[in-house]
C-alpha positions, -999 to 999 in steps of 0.1 A, spaced: 301 640 63 292 608 45 258 611 28 249 575 38 241 592 71 215 620 55 205 593 33 190 575 66 184 599 89 164 625 70 137 601 70 138 600 108 143 635 112 111 645 90 87 617 108 94 628 141 92 668 131 60 660 110 46 630 135 48 657 169 40 691 149 10 672 135 -20 699 129 6 721 151 23 728 118 -6 719 89 -10 701 62 13 715 39 42 723 61 41 683 71 39 679 38 63 691 21 87 687 46 86 649 44 84 652 4 117 674 8 137 652 26 122 618 9 130 632 -21 166 650 -5 175 608 0 168 599 -32 191 621 -44 223 610 -30 212 574 -33 213 571 -69 249 584 -74 258 555 -46 241 531 -70 256 542 -97 294 545 -86 291 507 -77 279 503 -111 309 523 -122 336 500 -102 346 542 -84 326 531 -50 338 503 -32 319 486 3 322 502 36 312 509 69 300 538 90 298 542 121 265 557 146 275 547 185 283 519 202 260 499 211 259 470 230 285 455 254 276 426 275 302 397 282 313 391 249 286 401 229 296 434 217 293 458 189 285 489 166 251 508 156 268 506 119 256 514 85 272 488 60 270 506 20 281 478 -7 265 469 -41 235 450 -24 229 478 -1 228 503 -29 202 487 -47 178 485 -21 184 521 -13 177 532 -47 145 511 -47 135 523 -16 141 558 -15 128 565 -51 95 545 -49 94 560 -15 96 598 -23 69 584 -57 44 575 -27 48 609 -9 40 630 -39 14 603 -52 1 614 -18 -6 647 -15 -33 643 -41 -45 607 -31 -47 620 7 -54 655 -2 -92 655 16 -81 634 41 -88 653 73 -52 635 89 -25 639 69 7 651 89 1 612 107 -5 596 74 34 614 62 51 612 94 44 576 95 50 570 57 87 583 64 87 559 96 85 535 75 113 544 50 135 549 79 127 519 93 137 495 59 171 523 57 182 510 89 175 471 74 190 466 50 222 488 59 224 473 87 258 454 102 250 433 123 220 408 129 204 425 158 203 460 138 185 442 107 165 429 131 154 467 147 147 479 112 126 443 103 104 455 136 105 487 126 87 476 91 63 457 110 55 485 133 50 513 105 32 486 83 10 478 115 1 521 115 2 524 75 -23 494 74 -50 502 97 -47 541 94 -77 541 86 -89 531 129 -120 543 127 -130 513 98 -135 475 118 -123 462 86 -86 490 85 -82 471 122 -89 437 115 -65 438 90 -40 456 106 -36 431 137 -40 409 116 -7 415 100 8 420 131 0 388 141 12 365 115 45 380 108 53 378 145 50 337 139 76 342 116 96 368 136 99 340 159 118 313 128 139 346 127 148 357 162 155 321 172 178 322 137 195 347 149 197 334 185 215 300 171 238 323 150 250 337 178 251 300 198 273 290 170 296 317 150 298 334 191 293 371 166 260 388 153 290 406 131 274 395 96 307 401 76 322 379 101 294 355 101 299 349 62 335 343 66 333 321 88 297 300 73 320 276 53 334 262 78 305 249 96 295 226 65 288 194 77 284 202 115 257 193 134 236 206 163 208 202 191 173 208 181 136 199 196 154 174 211 178 157 180 210 168 160 208 181 128 228 196 103 236 233 113 232 256 86 201 237 78 188 246 106 199 281 109 189 288 75 152 275 77 151 294 112 163 328 92 142 318 62 108 313 75 113 345 92 115 356 54 80 335 49 62 361 72 76 392 63 76 387 23 38 369 20 52 333 12 32 302 14 17 296 50 22 332 64 8 350 31 -22 352 49 -19 389 61 -13 403 25 -43 410 3 -57 422 37 -32 446 38 -59 469 9 -74 479 39 -49 505 41 -50 541 18 -37 521 -23 -1 547 -13 3 525 17 -3 491 -6 24 507 -34 50 511 -3 46 480 13 41 456 -16 70 472 -43 94 484 -28 95 484 13 84 454 38 78 425 18 109 426 -2 131 424 34 130 385 31 140 386 1 169 412 9 178 391 36 175 355 24 204 372 -5 221 394 21 231 359 37 237 340 5 273 326 19 251 311 44 224 292 24 246 284 -3 261 256 22 233 244 33 215 222 -2 185 210 19 180 249 29 185 258 -6 157 231 -16 132 242 8 137 279 -2 129 269 -39 100 246 -31 81 276 -8 87 302 -34 74 281 -64 49 272 -46 42 303 -35 44 313 -71 19 291 -84 -5 296 -53 -12 334 -58 -11 333 -97 -42 310 -96 -61 330 -66 -47 363 -91 -74 349 -119 -106 353 -98 -104 387 -75 -127 411 -88 -109 438 -64 -86 456 -84 -57 461 -56 -60 422 -49 -58 413 -85 -23 435 -79 -14 420 -46 -21 386 -53 1 393 -82 30 410 -58 25 376 -36 37 354 -70 68 379 -81 79 372 -46 78 331 -48 97 339 -83 125 355 -59 129 336 -32 132 303 -60 156 319 -80 174 327 -48 168 292 -41 187 279 -74 214 301 -69 210 328 -90 212 355 -63 218 381 -84 189 375 -109 167 375 -72 177 413 -69 172 419 -105 139 409 -105 134 425 -68 148 457 -85 125 456 -116 96 445 -101 96 477 -77 94 500 -103 62 482 -123 41 472 -93 46 505 -75 34 516 -108 2 493 -110 -9 500 -73 -3 542 -80 -20 534 -112 -47 513 -101 -51 541 -70 -55 568 -100 -87 547 -114 -103 538 -80 -95 578 -77 -111 586 -109 -142 557 -96 -151 577 -62 -128 553 -47 -146 522 -64 -127 493 -63 -148 465 -80 -134 457 -117 -175 448 -125 -183 485 -122 -154 497 -144 -151 497 -184 -139 513 -213 -121 539 -191 -93 543 -212 -110 573 -233 -115 589 -196 -82 585 -177 -61 580 -207 -30 592 -187 -33 568 -166 -48 541 -191 -6 541 -204 6 545 -172 -12 509 -166 -1 494 -196 30 504 -193 29 483 -161 9 457 -174 37 446 -201 62 449 -176 48 425 -153 37 403 -181 74 398 -200 66 413 -230 99 416 -251 118 398 -281 145 380 -270 183 398 -277 161 430 -293 141 449 -264 122 436 -236 102 457 -206 117 458 -173 97 418 -163 109 410 -195 147 408 -185 144 395 -150 119 371 -150 133 356 -179 168 352 -160 151 330 -129 137 312 -155 164 302 -172 190 303 -139 162 273 -127 162 251 -157 201 253 -163 205 243 -123 197 210 -137 182 190 -104 147 176 -103 136 208 -79 147 232 -102 134 216 -134 100 212 -114 108 253 -103 113 263 -138 79 246 -152 56 260 -120 72 292 -133 61 292 -172 26 282 -161 23 313 -136 38 332 -162 5 325 -183 -14 331 -154 2 364 -146 -5 379 -186 -48 364 -185 -52 382 -150 -30 407 -157 -49 418 -192 -83 406 -175 -74 437 -149 -67 458 -182 -97 442 -203 -121 448 -174 -109 482 -165 -104 500 -198 -122 483 -225 -156 469 -230 -190 488 -224 -188 516 -195 -206 497 -165 -201 529 -143 -223 551 -162 -259 551 -144 -244 522 -121 -267 521 -89 -234 505 -73 -215 539 -77 -246 557 -73 -247 545 -43 -206 553 -32 -214 584 -42 -240 596 -22 -231 573 4 -196 595 7 -218 629 5 -238 616 33 -211 606 54 -188 632 78 -161 608 82 -134 607 57 -114 575 73 -150 556 72 -165 566 35 -130 579 15 -124 609 0 -155 630 -13 -144 632 -52 -173 631 -73 -175 616 -106 -196 643 -121 -229 661 -112 -255 642 -91 -287 656 -104 -315 661 -82 -328 624 -93 -294 606 -81 -295 593 -119 -270 617 -139 -241 626 -152 -214 606 -136 -182 610 -152 -149 597 -144 -122 621 -139 -81 627 -148 -58 625 -113 -41 655 -102 -10 663 -113 11 651 -85 -4 615 -90 2 622 -126 40 626 -127 51 595 -103 34 572 -122 51 591 -151 89 581 -140 82 545 -131 68 546 -162 100 553 -173 116 523 -151 91 500 -161 101 503 -195 139 509 -195 150 490 -156 153 461 -172 174 469 -204 199 492 -189 204 470 -157 202 440 -170 242 433 -182 250 444 -148 228 423 -127 232 388 -142 262 390 -170 287 365 -155 314 388 -159 298 422 -154 277 404 -129 307 394 -105 326 426 -106 295 446 -96 281 426 -66 319 421 -54 312 395 -31 280 413 -12 257 384 -27 267 349 -38 272 348 -77 277 321 -92 293 330 -129 288 287 -136 255 286 -132 246 323 -151 270 313 -177 248 282 -184 214 308 -182 229 324 -210 232 291 -231 198 276 -224 184 258 -255 161 280 -280 124 269 -266 138 280 -225 144 317 -242 108 317 -261 89 302 -238 79 328 -212 76 353 -243 47 319 -258 27 318 -227 29 355 -219 7 358 -258 -17 326 -245 -25 347 -214 -33 378 -234 -54 353 -257 -73 339 -235 -76 373 -212 -88 389 -248 -111 358 -259 -130 359 -226 -135 394 -217 -136 410 -258 -147 387 -281 -169 366 -258 -173 383 -225 -204 359 -218 -175 331 -217 -164 335 -181 -198 329 -166 -201 302 -189 -171 287 -170 -179 296 -134 -212 274 -144 -196 245 -160 -164 245 -127 -182 257 -98 -154 245 -75 -126 248 -93 -138 289 -92 -146 289 -58 -117 273 -44 -95 293 -64 -117 326 -54 -117 319 -16 -80 318 -16 -76 276 -13 -97 284 18 -66 291 40 -87 314 58 -112 290 71 -86 262 79 -68 286 98 -98 301 111 -106 260 124 -66 252 134 -61 279 152 -86 311 157 -114 291 171 -97 271 193 -75 299 204 -117 318 217 -128 286 233 -95 285 254 -97 322 257 -136 316 272 -123 287 292 -99 306 313 -125 336 313 -157 319 327 -141 292 347 -110 309 355 -116 345 360 -155 343 368 -157 307 380 -126 306 405 -104 340 410 -139 365 404 -158 341 431 -129 332 453 -113 365 449 -128 398 444 -164 381 443 -158 361 474 -143 388 496 -175 408 490 -197 383 498 -179 385 532 -179 425 539 -212 423 529 -227 391 549 -199 407 581 -221 438 578 -259 423 574 -249 411 612 -231 444 622 -258 468 608 -283 445 635 -263 460 660 -263 493 654 -297 505 668 -287 543 667 -300 556 701 -278 573 723 -287 556 755 -280 517 738 -238 527 727 -243 536 762 -254 508 779 -229 483 757 -203 510 769 -211 501 808 -210 473 800 -179 467 781 -163 480 815 -174 464 840 -161 434 824 -134 451 816 -127 458 858 -141 421 869 -112 410 842 -88 428 856 -97 421 895 -102 382 887 -63 381 877 
């Protein structure tokens, strides 16, 4: 049997059995089933990927069933496997398998583990359905599937109001983007009379220069379709304007953050744009739109990341920024570089999130970096893993010698943006360099606050409160897991010592560290080299060989600029948080308005609250008070009840309860009836 069927459907089978069996099967059985299924999918995915790398495998489609037949609309449920799919398969299954294993330790004391592991497997199945889709409807099925699963996972601790609010926010914001995606799918079918992705991509060049009616006007056909489709990507991949759900998704357990932010949901938009790249390149305007949004997101998220104190939020904004890199790479036509950064990003970002989870685990679920410090001596294995991830995301490396994962993929994007030579691509290059500086600063800021300096956790009242609060609270969903930092003395003052994570959490960190160190060095030729890249992608992604040749020949200063700004960011962070720890407070005192602007995320949430949320609530209250209560209830249920009540008031006056009164009434009625008959 075709291995692709096992890769895709093993997670679904595990999710169904684990979810329905739940506590009847027990924690260990469900965890073993779901984790085993994911490792099996992972083991089958790597040979597929290596087969495409070596040229021994070629693109193919595996039919599953005939799905829809409605008039001229007919399509099957089929699984497409090509180099682009192969890359996504190894990314999704590898990270998901490691997240499942990591969750054995992280979620060990949660009372609802079967449900959690079933949700993880469901999420993975939905993403696998998305990346193997052979038509747009099937892709939309996976697209909405990851949206549903992310809602369930973000709100997993559903007794926490903040978790429920975050889940709803993610769901609603993504529905806004999905409206654009649906309109794009409808429009694509209207234009091409098919939802088959290969047929659409083959016919797309012929539609360049045509127009279509939209919103009462005539616009370029491919621009309208591509912009609508990209709006869907903006929601799913948290681009500027539809990004506000991403940081709040941190309310879910840390393994969820790694799964959503590293390998699956947020990369769905990048995958979709690369899958439909032959469509996008037919519209220069759409490509410019993608470039601008990507560059703007890259800069915005990096600025916000420099001010956050929550360790997971810093990494979340980092994800948002790195996705911006991927999109402006796609916007300048370097789709291979965009996918290469998606590939390397999965390793080092999953490593950073899971490493942050190990820190949080050690610190009794304290996430504020102001209560960390000097942890490298207490949790050395976590420290080395986080260091590898930081070296990867900041792009440490020497040109033409060796570099960590992000060094190759991020530099490839920046060089392609410079080589494209348009005004907008040059703007994206400059923004990308500035964002690289900020990335280095906030990444090393996180490392210095967490692993260097004085231990701010020793004797901290904040930590004591967390420990006692968790110990006093019976509900794990509200209090987190009860892993003590050390012995708590009767006076509540003594002995908190951070502890290293269990082996089930450390093994994934070790594997991901290898990816953060070697993924760029090993695979950069296959992904972005002009000759090898064209051979590897085999038409599954639009690969511009001329652009990639030009990117490899950019000036010396362009090649070294990312390394220079990385050192600059490192130097600023070292000076501010190691040599002169008073500097950040002095900076905030001097530039308080700038700091508050960045700390409050450019006030996007407040702006949306004023423009959309409050008016929506006001309108809802008007419908409720004036419509429901004032009109419908008044003249409907309440009005009918009033009429009945009034009628009963008069009716009860003739109900005396005496038998002779009723007999008299009956006699009068009988006489009246006889008189009427005689009168006729």
